[in-house]
C-alpha positions as CSV (number, residue, x, y, z in Angstrom):
1,M,-72.3,25.4,74.0
2,E,-71.1,28.3,76.7
3,A,-67.8,26.2,77.1
4,S,-66.7,26.5,73.2
5,N,-67.8,30.2,73.2
6,Q,-65.5,30.4,76.0
7,S,-62.5,28.4,74.3
8,D,-62.9,30.0,71.7
9,S,-62.5,33.6,73.5
10,I,-59.6,32.2,75.1
11,A,-58.0,30.9,71.7
12,D,-58.6,34.4,70.0
13,A,-56.8,36.0,73.2
14,L,-54.1,33.9,73.1
15,T,-53.7,34.3,69.2
16,S,-53.2,38.3,69.7
17,L,-50.7,37.5,72.3
18,V,-48.3,35.5,70.5
19,D,-45.7,37.4,68.8
20,G,-47.7,40.5,69.2
21,G,-50.7,38.8,67.4
22,S,-48.2,38.3,64.0
23,T,-45.2,35.8,63.4
24,E,-44.8,36.4,60.0
25,L,-44.4,39.8,60.6
26,L,-42.2,39.5,63.8
27,T,-40.6,36.7,62.1
28,F,-39.5,38.5,59.0
29,D,-38.2,41.9,61.2
30,V,-36.1,39.3,63.4
31,A,-34.8,38.0,60.0
32,T,-34.6,41.1,58.2
33,S,-32.4,43.0,61.0
34,T,-28.9,44.4,60.9
35,P,-26.2,44.4,63.7
36,P,-27.3,48.3,64.4
37,Q,-31.2,47.1,65.0
38,A,-29.3,45.1,67.9
39,M,-31.0,46.9,70.7
40,Q,-34.5,47.9,69.3
41,V,-34.4,43.9,68.2
42,R,-33.9,43.1,71.6
43,D,-36.4,45.2,72.9
44,E,-39.3,44.2,70.6
45,L,-38.4,40.6,71.4
46,L,-38.7,41.4,75.1
47,T,-41.9,43.2,74.5
48,E,-43.9,40.2,72.9
49,S,-42.7,38.0,75.9
50,P,-43.5,35.8,77.2
51,Y,-45.7,35.1,74.0
52,L,-42.7,34.5,71.6
53,S,-43.3,31.3,69.3
54,D,-40.5,28.7,68.9
55,T,-40.2,30.0,65.2
56,V,-39.7,33.6,66.2
57,M,-37.3,31.9,68.8
58,K,-35.5,29.7,66.5
59,T,-35.4,32.7,63.6
60,S,-33.8,34.6,66.7
61,I,-30.8,32.6,68.0
62,G,-30.0,32.3,64.1
63,K,-29.1,35.7,63.7
64,E,-25.7,35.6,65.3
65,D,-24.6,38.7,63.4
66,V,-27.0,40.4,65.3
67,L,-28.0,39.2,68.5
68,D,-25.6,38.1,70.9
69,N,-25.5,35.6,73.6
70,T,-26.0,37.9,76.2
71,M,-29.4,39.0,74.1
72,I,-30.3,35.4,73.7
73,R,-30.0,34.9,77.7
74,D,-32.4,37.6,78.5
75,V,-34.9,36.5,76.1
76,L,-35.0,33.2,77.0
77,V,-35.0,34.0,80.1
78,A,-38.9,36.1,79.3
79,N,-39.8,32.9,77.7
80,P,-39.1,30.0,79.7
81,H,-41.5,27.7,77.6
82,A,-38.9,28.2,74.9
83,A,-36.5,25.7,77.2
84,K,-38.8,22.3,76.3
85,S,-38.4,22.4,72.7
86,D,-35.3,20.1,71.5
87,E,-34.7,21.9,68.4
88,I,-34.1,25.0,70.0
89,I,-31.8,23.5,73.1
90,N,-30.0,22.0,69.6
91,M,-29.8,25.3,67.5
92,L,-28.5,27.4,70.9
93,E,-25.6,24.4,71.6
94,N,-24.5,24.8,67.9
95,R,-24.2,28.7,67.9
96,V,-20.7,29.7,66.7
97,N,-20.8,33.0,68.1
98,P,-19.6,33.5,71.3
99,N,-20.5,36.2,73.6
100,K,-18.5,39.5,72.5
101,G,-16.1,39.7,75.0
102,D,-16.1,36.4,76.5
103,S,-13.1,34.1,77.6
104,L,-13.3,32.6,74.3
105,L,-12.4,35.9,72.2
106,P,-10.4,39.2,73.7
107,A,-13.1,41.9,74.0
108,N,-10.9,44.5,72.1
109,A,-11.0,42.3,69.3
110,D,-14.8,41.7,69.4
111,S,-15.1,45.9,69.8
112,L,-13.1,46.0,66.7
113,N,-15.7,43.2,64.4
114,W,-18.5,45.5,66.3
115,L,-17.4,48.5,65.0
116,F,-16.7,47.9,61.8
117,N,-19.9,46.1,61.0
118,Y,-21.5,49.2,62.5
119,H,-19.6,51.6,60.8
120,A,-20.3,50.5,57.0
121,T,-17.8,52.7,55.2
122,I,-15.3,51.9,52.6
123,S,-12.3,52.4,55.1
124,T,-13.8,50.8,58.0
125,Q,-14.2,47.1,55.3
126,Y,-10.6,47.8,54.5
127,D,-9.2,48.4,58.3
128,K,-11.8,45.1,59.0
129,A,-9.7,43.0,55.8
130,G,-6.3,44.3,56.7
131,W,-7.3,43.1,60.8
132,L,-8.7,39.6,59.8
133,H,-5.7,39.2,57.3
134,A,-3.4,40.5,60.1
135,M,-4.8,37.3,62.4
136,G,-4.5,34.7,59.4
137,E,-8.0,34.7,58.6
138,F,-7.2,35.1,54.7
139,T,-10.1,33.6,53.5
140,Q,-12.4,36.1,55.2
141,A,-10.1,39.2,54.4
142,K,-10.9,38.1,50.3
143,D,-14.7,37.5,51.1
144,V,-14.6,41.4,52.8
145,L,-12.8,43.0,49.9
146,N,-14.9,41.0,47.4
147,T,-18.2,42.4,48.6
148,I,-16.9,46.1,48.7
149,P,-17.7,46.6,44.8
150,A,-20.7,45.3,45.2
151,S,-21.7,47.1,48.5
152,F,-21.0,50.3,47.3
153,N,-20.4,52.5,43.9
154,L,-17.4,52.8,43.3
155,N,-15.5,55.3,40.9
156,A,-12.5,54.0,39.0
157,A,-10.3,55.1,41.1
158,Q,-11.9,53.2,44.4
159,S,-12.2,50.2,42.2
160,S,-8.2,50.4,40.9
161,T,-7.6,50.4,44.8
162,N,-9.9,47.7,45.8
163,D,-7.9,45.7,42.8
164,A,-4.7,47.1,44.5
165,Y,-6.0,45.7,47.5
166,L,-7.0,42.4,46.4
167,D,-3.7,42.1,44.8
168,F,-1.6,42.8,47.3
169,Y,-3.3,40.9,50.5
170,E,-2.7,37.8,48.0
171,L,1.2,38.2,47.6
172,S,0.9,39.2,51.4
173,E,-0.4,35.6,51.7
174,A,1.7,34.0,50.1
175,I,4.6,35.7,51.5
176,H,3.3,34.9,55.6
177,S,2.7,31.1,54.3
178,D,6.4,31.0,52.9
179,T,9.1,29.6,55.2
180,T,11.9,32.0,53.8
181,S,9.8,34.9,55.3
182,V,9.1,38.4,54.0
183,F,13.2,39.2,53.9
184,R,13.5,36.7,51.6
185,V,10.9,37.0,49.0
186,D,11.1,35.9,45.5
187,S,12.2,37.8,42.4
188,T,8.2,36.9,40.9
189,T,7.1,38.5,44.1
190,A,9.2,41.8,44.1
191,S,8.1,42.4,40.5
192,S,4.6,42.4,41.8
193,L,5.0,44.2,44.6
194,Q,6.8,47.1,42.6
195,A,3.9,47.1,40.2
196,I,1.8,47.7,42.7
197,T,3.6,50.5,43.9
198,A,3.9,51.7,40.2
199,V,-0.1,52.1,40.1
200,N,-1.2,52.9,43.4
201,N,-0.7,55.8,45.8
202,D,-3.2,54.7,48.5
203,L,-2.3,52.2,51.4
204,P,-2.2,48.8,49.1
205,G,0.9,50.9,47.3
206,V,2.4,52.2,50.6
207,Y,2.1,48.6,51.9
208,A,3.8,46.9,48.6
209,R,6.8,49.6,49.5
210,N,7.2,48.8,52.8
211,I,7.7,45.3,52.1
212,L,10.2,46.3,48.9
213,L,12.2,48.5,51.4
214,A,12.3,45.4,53.9
215,K,13.4,43.7,50.8
216,G,16.0,46.3,50.2
217,K,15.0,46.5,46.5
218,I,13.9,50.0,46.7
219,S,16.0,52.6,49.2
220,Y,14.4,55.5,50.8
221,Q,15.6,58.4,52.9
222,E,13.1,59.9,55.6
223,P,13.1,63.6,55.7
224,V,14.9,65.3,58.7
225,I,12.8,68.4,59.9
226,L,14.9,70.5,61.9
227,P,13.1,72.2,65.0
228,D,12.7,76.0,64.4
229,T,15.9,77.5,66.6
230,G,13.5,80.4,67.8
231,L,11.6,78.0,69.5
232,K,12.3,77.2,73.5
233,Q,13.7,73.2,73.5
234,A,11.2,71.4,75.2
235,K,11.5,69.6,78.4
236,K,12.4,65.9,78.2
237,T,10.9,63.7,80.7
238,K,12.2,59.8,81.2
239,Y,9.7,57.4,80.0
240,R,10.0,54.9,83.0
241,G,7.6,52.2,81.5
242,G,3.9,51.3,82.0
243,K,2.9,49.3,85.4
244,E,1.1,45.9,84.9
245,S,-1.1,44.9,87.5
246,G,-1.2,41.3,88.5
247,K,-4.8,41.8,89.5
248,T,-7.6,39.9,87.4
249,Q,-10.2,42.0,85.6
250,V,-13.6,41.8,87.7
251,I,-15.1,44.6,85.4
252,S,-14.7,45.1,81.6
253,V,-16.6,46.5,78.9
254,F,-17.4,46.2,75.2
255,P,-18.2,47.4,72.6
256,N,-15.7,50.1,73.6
257,P,-16.7,52.6,72.2
258,A,-20.4,51.9,72.1
259,R,-23.3,53.8,70.4
260,D,-26.7,52.1,71.1
261,Y,-25.9,49.5,73.9
262,F,-23.1,48.0,75.8
263,V,-22.2,45.0,77.9
264,V,-21.0,45.2,81.2
265,R,-18.8,41.8,82.1
266,I,-18.7,40.7,85.8
267,D,-16.2,38.2,86.8
268,L,-16.0,37.8,90.9
269,P,-13.3,35.4,92.4
270,E,-15.5,34.8,94.7
271,S,-18.8,35.2,96.2
272,F,-20.7,37.9,97.4
273,V,-24.0,39.2,99.1
274,N,-25.0,42.3,97.1
275,G,-23.8,43.6,94.2
276,I,-24.6,47.0,92.7
277,I,-22.9,48.7,89.1
278,K,-23.2,52.6,89.3
279,L,-22.5,54.7,85.8
280,Y,-21.2,57.8,86.4
281,D,-21.4,60.9,83.9
282,G,-18.0,63.2,83.1
283,N,-19.3,65.5,86.0
284,G,-19.7,62.3,88.5
285,K,-23.2,62.3,88.7
286,V,-24.4,59.2,89.2
287,L,-26.9,58.2,86.1
288,Q,-28.3,55.1,86.9
289,S,-27.8,51.7,88.7
290,F,-27.9,48.1,88.6
291,D,-28.5,45.2,90.6
292,F,-26.4,41.8,90.1
293,F,-26.7,38.8,91.8
294,N,-24.3,36.3,90.1
295,Q,-20.1,36.0,90.5
296,K,-20.3,35.8,86.8
297,D,-22.7,38.2,84.5
298,Q,-23.2,40.0,81.8
299,I,-25.5,43.3,81.5
300,I,-27.0,45.1,79.0
301,I,-26.9,49.0,79.6
302,P,-29.0,50.7,76.6
303,A,-26.9,54.2,75.7
304,T,-29.8,55.5,73.1
305,N,-30.4,57.9,76.4
306,L,-26.8,58.9,76.7
307,N,-24.8,61.8,74.7
308,S,-21.8,60.9,73.4
309,G,-19.1,61.2,76.0
310,L,-16.7,59.4,78.3
311,Y,-18.5,57.5,81.4
312,L,-17.5,55.8,84.3
313,L,-18.8,52.5,85.8
314,E,-17.8,51.3,89.3
315,L,-18.8,47.6,90.6
316,Y,-19.8,47.6,94.6
317,I,-19.7,44.7,96.7
318,N,-21.6,45.0,99.9
319,G,-21.2,48.8,99.7
320,S,-17.0,48.8,99.3
321,K,-16.1,49.8,95.7
322,I,-14.3,46.9,94.1
323,S,-13.3,47.7,90.7
324,S,-14.1,50.1,88.5
325,A,-14.1,51.0,84.0
326,K,-14.4,53.4,81.3
327,I,-17.1,53.5,78.9
328,T,-16.8,55.5,75.5
329,V,-20.1,56.9,73.9
330,V,-20.1,57.8,70.4
331,R,-22.9,59.4,67.8
C-alpha cells in the first residue's frame, strides 16, 4: 500500500511536469502560432523542457514556418529523450524548410522571406509575389496574390489592382517561358499589356508600360530637369568601384533587420580553443557576450530588449578579434 501511494504521488508529479501539466493546451499554442511568435514559442518550449511529450515535439517540428532548424535544435538538446522516437527522427529528416541563412539558401533571401511574412501588409505581399516571380517561382507568386483578397478587406480600387497584378504576372510568366524573349512579344501579348496600362495606374500598369517600351510599341521621353543656375556646381568624385574581399564569411546574421530575435551564424575555417561573440550598441558599449564551442554553429540572440538602431557583433578567437557583422533592430 505504501509503494502504491508513492507510485501515485510520482505519477501525479510527472503529470504536472509533462508539457506544463497540459499537453493539449501546449500543442494548441504551438499549432496556432505565427512567425512573429517564433521566439515566444521557442522560449515556452524550453521552459517546459526536459518534460516535453512526443506529441508536442512532433507538432513543433511540423511548424516549419515558425520554428526554424536552429530553434528546433535547441529544443531537441533540452529534451534528449525525443531522439529515442523513430517517428520524430523521420520528421526531422523530412523537414523542407532549411535553417535561415544556411548553405542551402542565401541569408539575404531568407531575411526577405522572413520580413515579408512578418510585415503582413498588402504592399509587402505584393513585394513577396514580385520577388518569387523574379526567382521563377511562378506558382508560389500566384498563390500569394490569390490569398490577398481573403486576408485583407480590399476596396474597389485595391481589388482592381490585385486583378491587374494577376493579369500582369500571368503575361510575364508566358514571356519568361517563351524562348523569343521580352523584345519579341507577339501582338496578342502586347495588346493585353496595353489593356493593363490603360486601366491601372499602380505598379502593374508601370510594369506593363516598361515592357511595351522595351518592345517599342509606345514611346516615352523622360523629362529633363535643369539645375538652378544660382546653385554652385556640385563637386564630382570619381567612382573607383567596390573592392571585393577574398575572405570567406566567418560570421553572418539573419534575419537582418530583426525584430524579436536574430541568429548569428559562425563558419570558421579551422578549430579553436576559446570563442566568444560580443554585442555592442551604437556607442561602443558591450551589451552582451556569448560563448560558443563549435567550429560551425548558430546562436539565437533575443532582440526584444534592444531598442531600434544599429548594433555591432564582433567574434573573438583566443582573445583576438577575427570578424564582425552589423545588425539592425527595428520596432
